[in-house]
C-alpha positions in Angstrom: 222.6 36.5 39.7 219.4 37.2 41.7 216.5 38.7 39.9 213.9 40.8 41.9 210.2 40.3 41.3 209.9 43.1 38.9 212.7 41.7 36.7 211.1 38.3 36.7 207.7 39.7 35.7 209.2 41.8 32.8 210.9 38.7 31.5 207.8 36.6 31.5 205.5 39.4 30.1 207.9 39.9 27.1 207.3 36.3 26.1 203.6 36.6 25.9 202.5 40.2 25.5 202.1 40.3 21.7 199.9 37.2 21.3 197.9 38.2 24.4 197.0 41.6 23.0 195.5 40.0 19.9 193.6 37.2 21.7 192.3 39.5 24.5 191.1 42.2 22.0 189.2 39.7 19.9 187.6 38.1 22.9 186.7 41.4 24.5 184.8 42.5 21.4 182.6 39.4 21.4 182.2 39.5 25.2 181.0 43.1 25.1 178.4 42.4 22.4 177.2 39.3 24.3 176.9 41.1 27.6 175.2 44.1 26.0 172.6 41.8 24.5 172.1 40.2 27.9 171.5 43.6 29.4 168.9 44.4 26.7 167.2 41.1 27.3 167.1 41.9 31.0 165.3 45.2 30.3 162.9 43.3 27.9 162.1 40.8 30.6 161.5 43.6 33.1 159.2 45.4 30.7 157.3 42.1 30.1 157.0 41.7 33.8 155.4 45.1 34.2 153.1 44.5 31.3 152.1 41.2 32.8 151.6 42.9 36.2 149.3 45.5 34.6 147.3 42.7 32.9 147.0 40.8 36.2 146.1 44.0 38.1 143.4 44.9 35.6 142.0 41.3 35.8 142.1 41.6 39.6 140.1 44.8 39.5 137.5 43.1 37.3 137.3 40.0 39.5 137.1 42.0 42.8 134.6 44.4 41.2 132.4 41.5 40.0 132.6 39.8 43.5 131.7 43.1 45.3 128.9 43.9 42.9 127.4 40.4 43.2 127.7 40.6 47.0 125.7 43.8 47.0 123.1 42.6 44.5 122.7 39.0 45.6 122.9 40.0 49.3 120.2 42.6 48.8 122.3 45.0 50.8 120.8 48.3 51.9 122.7 51.5 51.2 124.2 51.7 54.7 125.2 48.0 54.7 126.7 48.3 51.2 128.6 51.4 52.4 130.1 49.6 55.3 130.9 46.6 53.0 132.7 48.8 50.4 134.7 50.7 53.0 135.9 47.5 54.6 136.8 46.1 51.1 138.6 49.4 50.2 140.9 48.9 53.3 141.8 45.4 51.9 142.6 46.5 48.3 145.2 48.9 46.8 142.5 51.1 45.3 141.4 54.7 45.4 137.6 54.2 45.6 134.7 51.8 44.9 131.2 52.6 43.8 128.1 50.6 42.7 126.4 52.3 39.7 122.7 51.5 39.0 121.5 50.7 35.5 120.4 54.4 35.1 123.9 55.6 35.7 123.3 57.0 39.2 125.6 55.9 42.0 123.9 53.6 44.6 126.7 53.6 47.0 130.3 54.8 47.0 133.3 55.1 49.3 133.7 58.7 48.1 131.2 61.5 48.5 132.4 63.0 45.2 131.6 59.8 43.2 128.2 59.6 44.9 127.1 62.8 43.2 128.1 61.8 39.7 125.9 60.5 36.9 127.8 57.9 34.8 125.1 57.4 32.2 126.9 59.5 29.6 130.3 58.0 30.4 131.7 55.8 27.6 133.0 53.1 29.9 129.6 52.7 31.7 127.7 52.7 28.4 130.0 49.9 27.1 129.2 47.5 30.0 125.6 48.6 30.0 125.5 47.5 26.3 126.7 44.0 27.2 130.4 44.3 27.6 131.9 42.4 30.6 134.2 45.2 31.6 135.7 48.5 30.4 138.7 50.5 31.4 139.0 54.3 31.1 141.3 57.0 32.4 139.1 59.5 34.2 139.3 62.5 36.5 136.7 61.8 39.1 137.5 63.0 42.7 140.1 65.6 41.8 140.6 67.2 38.4 144.4 67.1 39.0 144.4 63.4 39.7 144.0 60.9 36.9 142.7 57.5 37.8 142.3 54.2 36.0 138.5 53.4 36.2 137.4 49.8 35.8 133.7 49.2 35.1 132.5 45.6 35.6 129.0 44.5 34.4 126.9 43.0 37.2 124.2 40.5 36.0 121.6 38.9 38.2 119.1 36.3 36.8 120.1 37.3 33.3 119.4 41.0 33.8 121.8 43.9 33.9 121.7 45.0 37.6 124.3 47.7 37.5 128.1 48.2 37.2 130.8 48.1 39.8 133.3 50.9 39.5 136.8 50.5 40.9 139.3 53.4 40.6 143.1 53.4 41.1 145.4 56.4 41.0 147.7 56.1 38.0 150.7 56.9 40.3 149.6 54.1 42.7 149.2 51.7 39.7 152.7 52.4 38.5 154.1 51.8 42.0 152.2 48.5 42.3 153.1 47.0 39.0 156.8 47.9 39.2 157.2 47.0 42.9 159.3 43.9 42.2 161.5 45.6 39.6 165.2 45.7 40.6 165.8 49.1 39.1 165.5 51.2 36.0 163.3 54.0 34.6 159.7 52.9 34.1 157.6 54.5 31.4 153.9 53.5 31.1 151.6 55.0 28.4 147.9 54.7 27.8 146.2 53.6 24.5 146.6 57.1 23.1 150.4 57.2 23.7 150.0 59.6 26.6 152.1 59.2 29.8 150.2 57.2 32.4 152.9 56.6 35.0 156.7 56.9 35.5 159.0 56.6 38.4 161.1 59.6 37.3 159.5 62.9 38.5 161.7 65.0 36.2 159.8 63.6 33.2 156.5 64.8 34.6 158.0 68.2 35.5 159.4 68.8 32.1 156.7 67.3 29.9 153.6 67.3 32.1 151.5 64.5 33.6 149.7 63.8 30.3 152.7 64.2 27.9 152.1 62.8 24.5 154.8 60.2 23.9 153.2 58.6 20.8 156.1 59.9 18.6 158.7 58.1 20.8 159.9 55.0 18.8 159.4 52.6 21.7 155.8 53.8 22.4 155.0 53.9 18.6 156.2 50.3 18.1 154.6 48.9 21.3 151.4 50.7 20.4 151.3 48.6 17.2 151.6 45.4 19.3 155.4 45.0 18.7 158.1 44.6 21.2 160.7 47.3 20.9 164.4 47.0 22.1 167.3 49.4 21.8 170.9 49.8 22.8 170.8 53.6 22.6 167.9 56.0 22.5 167.0 59.4 23.9 164.1 59.4 26.4 161.7 62.3 26.3 162.3 64.7 29.1 165.7 63.2 30.1 169.2 63.9 29.0 171.6 61.3 27.7 171.3 58.0 25.9 169.3 55.0 27.3 169.2 51.2 26.8 165.9 49.4 27.3 162.7 48.0 25.9 159.0 48.9 25.4 156.3 46.2 25.1 152.5 46.2 24.6 150.0 45.7 27.5 147.5 43.4 25.9 144.5 43.9 28.1 144.4 47.8 28.1 146.1 48.6 24.8 148.8 50.4 26.8 152.6 50.1 26.6 155.2 49.5 29.4 158.9 50.2 29.1 162.0 49.9 31.3 165.2 51.8 30.5 168.7 52.4 32.0 171.2 55.0 31.2 173.8 53.4 28.9 176.7 54.1 31.1 175.0 52.7 34.2 173.5 49.7 32.4 176.8 48.7 30.9 179.1 49.4 33.9 178.9 45.9 35.1 179.4 44.8 31.4 182.8 46.5 31.5 183.6 45.0 34.9 182.8 41.6 33.6 184.8 42.2 30.5 187.8 43.2 32.6 187.4 40.2 34.9 187.1 37.9 31.9 190.2 39.5 30.4 192.1 38.7 33.5 191.0 35.0 33.4 191.9 34.8 29.7 195.3 36.4 30.4 195.9 33.9 33.2 195.0 30.9 31.0 197.1 32.2 28.1 200.0 33.1 30.3 200.2 29.6 31.8 199.9 28.0 28.3 202.4 30.3 26.6 205.1 30.4 29.2 208.3 29.2 27.5 210.1 29.1 30.8 207.6 27.1 32.9 210.2 26.2 35.4 211.0 29.8 36.4 207.3 30.8 36.3 206.4 28.1 38.8 209.4 28.6 41.0 209.5 32.3 41.2 205.8 33.3 40.9 203.1 30.7 40.4 203.7 28.6 43.5 204.3 31.4 46.0 201.4 33.5 44.6 199.1 30.5 44.7 200.0 29.9 48.4 199.5 33.5 49.2 196.2 33.6 47.4 195.0 30.4 49.1 196.1 31.8 52.5 194.3 35.1 51.8 191.1 33.3 50.9 191.3 31.2 54.1 191.9 34.4 56.2 189.0 36.1 54.4 186.8 33.1 55.4 187.8 33.5 59.0 190.5 30.8 59.3 193.3 32.7 61.1 195.3 29.6 61.8 196.3 28.9 58.2 200.1 28.6 57.8 201.7 31.0 55.2 204.5 28.8 53.8 206.4 31.3 51.7 210.0 32.0 52.7 211.6 33.7 49.7 213.8 36.8 50.0 212.2 38.8 47.2 209.1 41.0 47.2 206.8 38.0 47.4 208.6 37.0 50.6 208.0 40.5 52.0 204.4 40.3 51.0 204.1 37.0 52.8 205.6 38.6 56.0 203.1 41.4 55.8 200.3 39.0 55.3 201.3 37.1 58.5 201.2 40.4 60.4 197.8 41.2 58.9 196.7 37.6 59.8 197.5 38.2 63.5 195.9 41.6 63.5 192.7 40.4 61.9 192.5 37.4 64.3 192.7 39.8 67.2 190.3 42.3 65.7 187.8 39.6 64.7 187.8 38.1 68.2 187.4 41.5 69.6 184.5 42.4 67.3 182.8 39.1 68.0 183.1 39.6 71.7 182.0 43.2 71.5 179.0 42.2 69.3 177.9 39.5 71.7 178.4 41.8 74.7 176.5 44.6 73.2 173.6 42.3 72.2 173.5 41.0 75.8 173.4 44.4 77.5 170.8 45.8 75.0 168.6 42.8 75.5 167.7 43.8 79.1 165.8 46.7 80.5 166.9 46.0 84.1 169.9 48.2 85.2 171.4 45.6 87.6 171.2 42.9 84.9 172.9 45.3 82.4 175.6 46.1 84.9 176.2 42.4 85.7 176.6 41.6 82.1 179.0 44.5 81.7 181.1 43.1 84.6 181.1 39.6 83.0 182.3 40.8 79.6 184.8 43.4 80.9 186.5 40.7 82.9 186.9 38.7 79.7 188.1 41.8 77.6 190.5 42.9 80.3 191.5 39.5 81.6 192.6 39.2 85.2 191.0 42.5 86.3 188.5 43.5 88.9 185.5 45.5 87.5 183.1 47.9 89.3 180.1 49.4 87.4 178.5 52.5 89.1 175.5 54.4 88.1 173.2 57.3 89.2 170.6 56.4 91.8 166.8 56.8 91.0 166.9 60.5 92.2 170.0 61.1 89.9 171.7 62.6 93.0 174.7 60.3 93.6 176.6 57.3 92.2 175.9 53.8 93.5 177.5 50.5 92.7 175.2 48.5 90.4 177.4 45.4 90.0 181.0 44.4 90.7 183.3 41.4 90.7 184.2 42.3 94.3 182.1 41.7 97.4 179.4 44.3 97.8 180.9 46.2 100.8 184.4 46.1 99.2 183.1 47.4 95.9 181.4 50.3 97.6 184.6 51.3 99.4 186.7 51.0 96.3 184.2 52.9 94.2 184.1 55.7 96.8 187.9 56.0 96.7 188.0 56.0 92.9 185.1 58.5 92.7 187.4 61.1 94.3 190.1 60.2 91.8 187.7 60.4 88.8 186.5 63.9 89.9 190.0 65.2 89.1 190.6 63.2 86.0 190.3 64.5 82.4 188.4 62.1 80.1 188.0 64.6 77.2 190.7 63.5 74.8 190.3 59.7 74.6 187.0 59.1 76.4 188.8 57.0 79.0 191.7 57.4 81.4 194.5 55.3 82.8 195.4 56.2 86.4 198.8 55.0 87.7 198.6 53.6 91.2 201.0 55.6 93.5 201.8 54.8 97.1 199.0 57.1 98.4 196.3 55.4 96.2 197.7 52.0 97.0 197.3 52.7 100.7 193.7 53.7 100.2 193.1 50.4 98.3 193.8 48.5 101.4 192.0 45.3 100.4 194.8 44.5 97.8 197.8 42.8 99.2 199.5 43.5 95.9 197.8 46.7 94.5 197.0 46.9 90.8 199.6 48.6 88.6 197.1 50.9 87.0 193.3 51.6 86.9 191.3 52.1 83.8 188.4 54.5 84.2 185.6 54.4 81.6 183.0 57.2 82.0 179.4 56.2 81.0 177.9 59.1 79.1 174.8 59.6 77.0 175.2 62.7 75.0 176.7 65.3 77.4 175.1 63.7 80.4 177.2 61.5 82.7 175.2 58.5 83.9 177.8 56.4 85.5 181.4 55.0 85.5 183.2 51.8 85.0 186.4 51.2 87.1 188.8 48.4 86.0 191.6 47.5 88.4 194.2 45.8 86.2 196.0 42.9 87.6 199.7 43.4 88.7 200.9 41.4 85.6 198.8 43.4 83.1 200.7 45.3 80.4 199.8 48.9 80.0 201.1 49.0 76.5 198.9 46.1 75.4 195.9 47.7 77.3 196.3 51.0 75.6 196.9 49.5 72.2 193.7 47.4 71.9 192.0 46.2 75.1 191.2 49.5 76.6 189.9 50.9 73.3 187.6 47.8 73.0 186.4 48.2 76.6 185.7 51.9 75.9 183.6 51.0 72.9 181.7 48.5 74.9 181.2 51.1 77.7 179.3 53.3 75.2 176.9 50.5 74.7 176.6 49.9 78.4 175.9 53.6 79.0 173.0 53.6 76.5 171.6 50.4 77.9 171.7 51.7 81.5 170.0 54.9 80.5 167.4 53.1 78.5 166.7 50.8 81.4 166.4 53.7 83.8 164.0 55.6 81.6 162.0 52.4 80.9 161.7 51.6 84.6 160.6 55.2 85.4 158.0 55.3 82.6 156.7 51.9 83.6 156.2 53.0 87.3 154.4 56.1 86.1 152.2 54.2 83.6 151.5 51.4 86.2 150.4 54.0 88.7 148.3 55.8 86.2 146.6 52.6 85.0 146.0 51.3 88.5 144.2 54.5 89.3 141.9 53.9 86.2 140.9 50.3 87.0 137.5 50.8 88.7 136.6 48.5 91.6 132.9 47.5 91.1 130.4 48.6 93.7 127.9 46.1 95.0 125.0 45.6 92.5 121.9 44.1 94.1 120.9 40.7 92.8 124.2 40.1 91.0 127.6 38.6 91.5 130.6 40.1 89.6 133.8 38.3 88.5 136.8 40.3 87.2 140.2 39.3 86.0 142.8 41.8 84.6 146.1 40.5 83.4 148.9 42.7 82.0 150.9 41.3 79.0 154.0 39.2 79.5 156.9 41.5 80.7 154.5 43.8 82.6 153.9 46.0 79.6 151.2 48.6 80.4 148.3 48.1 78.1 145.1 49.9 77.3 142.4 47.5 78.5 139.8 49.0 80.9 136.5 48.4 82.5 134.0 50.6 84.5 130.8 50.4 86.5 128.6 53.4 86.4 125.4 53.9 88.5 122.5 55.0 86.4 119.0 56.3 87.0 116.3 53.9 88.2 118.7 51.6 89.9 120.3 50.6 86.7 124.0 50.0 86.2 126.1 50.8 83.1 129.0 48.3 82.5 131.7 49.3 80.2 134.7 47.3 78.8 137.2 48.7 76.3 140.6 48.3 74.7 142.9 51.1 73.6 145.3 50.4 70.7 148.9 50.7 71.8 150.5 50.5 75.2 152.5 52.5 77.8 151.8 56.0 79.1 150.0 57.0 76.0 147.6 54.0 76.3 147.0 54.9 80.0 146.3 58.6 79.0 143.8 57.5 76.3 142.1 55.2 78.9 141.5 58.2 81.1 140.1 60.2 78.1 137.8 57.3 77.1 136.6 56.5 80.6 136.0 60.2 81.4 134.0 60.8 78.2 131.9 57.6 78.6 131.3 58.3 82.3 130.2 61.9 81.8 127.7 61.1 79.0 126.4 58.1 80.9 125.4 60.4 83.7 123.6 62.7 81.2 121.7 59.8 79.5 122.5 56.1 80.1 121.2 54.9 76.7 124.2 53.0 75.2 124.0 54.3 71.6 123.8 57.9 72.9 126.7 57.5 75.2 129.0 55.9 72.6 128.1 58.4 69.9 128.8 61.4 72.2 131.9 59.9 73.6 133.1 59.1 70.1 133.0 62.8 69.1 135.1 63.7 72.1 137.6 60.9 71.5 138.1 61.8 67.8 139.4 65.2 68.9 141.8 63.7 71.5 143.2 60.6 69.8 145.9 60.3 67.1 145.1 59.1 63.6 146.9 55.8 64.2 144.9 55.0 67.4 141.4 53.9 68.2 139.3 52.5 71.1 137.0 49.5 71.0 134.2 49.4 73.6 131.1 47.5 74.7 128.5 49.4 76.7 125.8 47.4 78.6 123.0 49.1 80.6 121.6 46.5 83.1 118.5 46.6 85.2 119.3 44.1 87.9 115.7 43.9 89.1 114.3 42.7 85.8 117.4 41.4 84.1 116.6 43.6 81.0 119.7 45.0 79.4 120.4 47.4 76.5 123.7 47.4 74.8 125.8 49.0 72.0 129.2 47.9 70.7 131.9 50.0 69.0 134.2 47.5 67.2 134.7 45.4 70.4 134.7 41.6 70.7 131.0 40.8 71.1 129.9 39.8 74.6 128.4 36.4 75.3 125.3 35.5 77.3 125.1 32.0 79.0 121.5 30.9 79.7 121.6 28.7 82.8 118.3 26.9 82.0 119.0 25.8 78.4 122.9 25.9 78.6 122.8 27.8 75.3 125.1 30.7 74.6 123.9 33.9 72.8 126.4 36.0 70.9 125.6 39.7 71.0 125.1 41.5 67.7 128.2 43.2 66.4 128.1 47.0 66.4 129.7 50.0 64.6 133.2 51.3 64.1 135.6 51.7 67.0 135.7 55.0 68.8 138.0 57.7 67.5 137.8 56.8 63.8 134.9 58.8 62.4 132.9 61.4 64.4 129.9 60.7 62.3 129.6 57.1 63.3 126.1 56.1 64.5 125.6 53.3 67.0 122.4 51.4 67.7 120.7 50.1 70.8 120.1 46.3 71.2 118.1 44.5 73.9 118.4 41.2 75.7 117.4 39.7 79.0 119.6 38.3 81.7 117.5 35.7 83.5 118.2 34.5 87.0 121.2 32.3 87.0 122.4 33.5 83.6 126.0 34.8 83.1 127.1 37.7 81.0 130.7 37.6 79.7 132.6 40.7 78.5 136.2 40.4 77.4 139.0 42.2 75.5 140.9 40.7 72.5 143.8 39.7 74.8 141.6 36.6 75.7 140.6 35.7 72.1 144.0 36.4 70.7 146.0 34.3 73.1 148.3 32.6 70.8 150.1 29.3 70.3 152.4 29.5 67.3 150.1 30.7 64.5 146.8 29.6 66.1 144.6 31.9 68.2 142.4 30.9 71.2 139.5 32.5 69.4 135.9 33.0 70.1 135.0 29.4 69.3 137.3 28.1 72.2 135.9 30.8 74.5 132.3 29.6 73.8 133.4 26.0 74.4 135.0 27.0 77.7 132.0 29.0 78.7 129.8 26.0 77.9 131.9 23.8 80.2 132.1 26.2 83.1 129.0 28.3 82.7 127.4 27.1 85.9 130.5 28.2 88.0 130.3 31.3 90.2 131.2 34.6 88.5 134.7 35.0 89.8 135.6 31.3 89.4 134.2 31.4 85.8 136.3 34.4 84.9 139.4 32.8 86.3 138.8 29.5 84.5 138.4 31.2 81.2 141.7 33.1 81.7 143.4 29.9 82.9 142.4 27.9 79.8 143.6 30.7 77.5 146.9 30.9 79.3 147.4 27.2 79.1 146.6 27.3 75.4 149.3 30.0 74.9 151.7 27.9 77.0 151.7 30.5 79.8 152.6 33.5 77.6 149.9 36.0 76.9 151.3 38.5 74.5 148.6 41.2 75.1 147.0 42.5 78.2 143.4 41.2 78.8 140.4 42.2 80.9 137.4 40.0 81.6 134.2 40.8 83.4 131.5 38.2 84.3 128.0 39.3 85.6 125.9 36.6 87.2 122.3 37.4 88.1 121.3 35.6 91.3 
C-alpha cells in the first residue's frame, strides 16, 4: 500500500504530538520571559546612551565655551574681531547662539542681536559662575519666548581674575535630536531637573500636554529624579495611548532624566517571532529524537526534504546549476519538479536582471548620445542574440529621426531605418510599449540587403513621458523564435529601451545646456586691454569633463590712468553659475566706474548681489586698483584666496591681508582698503581656489605649494609664470583638476 505525504505526516505526528506540546509550552514560557528581559535591557542601554550623550554634550559646551572665552580674553579681541570669531565658531558647532558676558553682566559680543541687548547680572546661572562656579546650566527663554534653550555659562578666568562668562545656547529640540541621533528607534522622553518635559521625538506628547508638561508624577521620571534607574515591562506614557515597555535613567551632570520606550506590541513582536522560530527548532530536534519509526521518517521525508532544502538554499545563493536529486512519485516529488522549473526560470531571470543592470549602468554613465546609442546596440545584440540593431533619435533641431548607432554599415543603416520609419508610422505601440512586425514579401523586397530576410522585426519606441525621442529597430535572425522573443527577450529589451530613452534625452539636454553655458561664459571672460608698463599673463581652465564653472576675471579702466583688476569665483556650476557671473561682473563694473576705491566697489556690489543670489550661493572676489605709473595699488578682498606679491629684488613673497565675507551673504558687510606697492620687476598673482584645491587623493596643492612654485619661477615672464603654476598644480593632481580655475599674473616692467 502506497501512502501519500499527508498520511505519512499524520502517522509521524501522532507518535510525538503529546510530548511535544508539553515540552514546547514549557520552553516557550521561559523563552518569552528571557526575550522580554532582553528587550527591557536594550531600552535601558538606549536610555543610558542618551544620558551619556547629554553629559558629553554638556561637557562639550563647557569646553568649547571656555576655549572661546579664553580666545577672546587672551587674544584681546576687539568687539568686531570677536563677533567674526564667534560667528565662524557658531557655523562649526550645533548651537543656537554664543555670547561673551562681561563681569558686570552686560554682553560684550554675541551672535544674536537679541542677546546683545540683555543684562545677565540678575540671572541665576551667571551669578553662580560669577561667584566662583566653573559652569552653570539653565533652561532659559532668550531670543524667542516660545523657544526654550539650554544655556551653558562658563567662567572665564585670566591671571586669577574673573574676566567674564561665555554663554552658549542650544535649542532643547536640537539637543534632543543630537543626543538621540544614534538611537535605532523608540520614544525618547527627556525631562529637566524639575521633572518638566525638555525634549521628545513624539510631537503628539507636546500637542496634548504642552512643551513644558510637568511629568514629575510619572513613575519613571520620579525614580530617575531620585538618581535611580527605572525599568518597566508595561506602563502608560503621559500623552500617549496604550502600554509601553522601556527605561528612564538619571542624567548626572544636569540633574535631568532620559528615557526610551516602545509600545509593548511593537517591542515584543520580534520576541514572538523568535519564540516561534525557537519552537520550530525544538520541534525539529524532538521530532528526530522521538521518532519511533526512524526508517520511514528518513526514507519518506527527512532525506528528500533535506535535499530540497539544500537545493533551495543553493538556488537562493545564486547557484542555479545544483542538481535536485529527488525522484519520488508523491507530493515531495511533485515539489521537486516544481523547484526544477523555478530553478530554470530564476536562472534565466537572474541572468536577464544582471545583464539589464549592467546595460542600464553603462548607458546612464555617459552624457554623449552616440556613446549611449552604441552601448544600446552592444547590449541589445546580446539580449536578442543574432539580431541586427539600429538606434535612431531626433536630431538637434528635433525635426527628424537620424541613425545614432547601428550594427550595420552607416549607409545601410540609414536606408533600413528609413524603410522601417514608414512602417513604424502605421504601427500601434500603445498596448505593450513595443511591437513585432512580421516581414511580408513587400517588406522583404524593401530590405534588399538581406539575402535571407529576417522573420520578424521588433520595434521599441523610445519615449520620455509622452514625448517620442527615438526608436530602436531589431531585425531578428531567420532562426529566431517569435515565441521565445515575446515571452522574455523582447520584454527585457523593452525594459532596457526605457533606460536608453532616458539616457538619450538626458544626454541631449546636457549637451544643449552645456553649449548655452559655454557660450554665455565665453562672452563673460574679458580679454585684457594693454596696460602701459605692465605685462599680463592669464590662464583659464575649465574642470575635467568641460563642466562650466563660475570663475571670472575682469580689467576695468579707472580714472587717472589706473586699472581695476578683478578676479572671482561663483559657488556652483552650469548656466546658473554663468548667470551669476554676469550679475557679479556687471555690478562690480558699474560701481567701479562710479568710484574705483576697492572697499566702496565691493560693498556696493555686495548689496546688489545679495538681492540676486540664492541663499545657498555666494561669490568670492579680490579687487585690486593699480596705478601702473607708480606701482601703487589698493585692494580689498571678499572671502577670496589672498593674492601674492613676488618682489623681484629680494625674492620674497608677500601675502595680502585677508578680507571680509564673500559677496552675497550679508548686505551689511563692510570691506576695508589695503595698500601695497608693485615695484618694477615685481609680479602680482591672483588665482581662484581651483588652483589651491587641485587634489591628489586627500591632499590639496594648497597655498604653501603655490608659494614654493612662485619662488622658483617668479622671475619668469607673466604668461610663462601663469602657465608654470597651472602646470605644476595639474601634475600634482595627476592631470585631473576637479574644479575650474582662473589665474592672472601682473608683471610691472
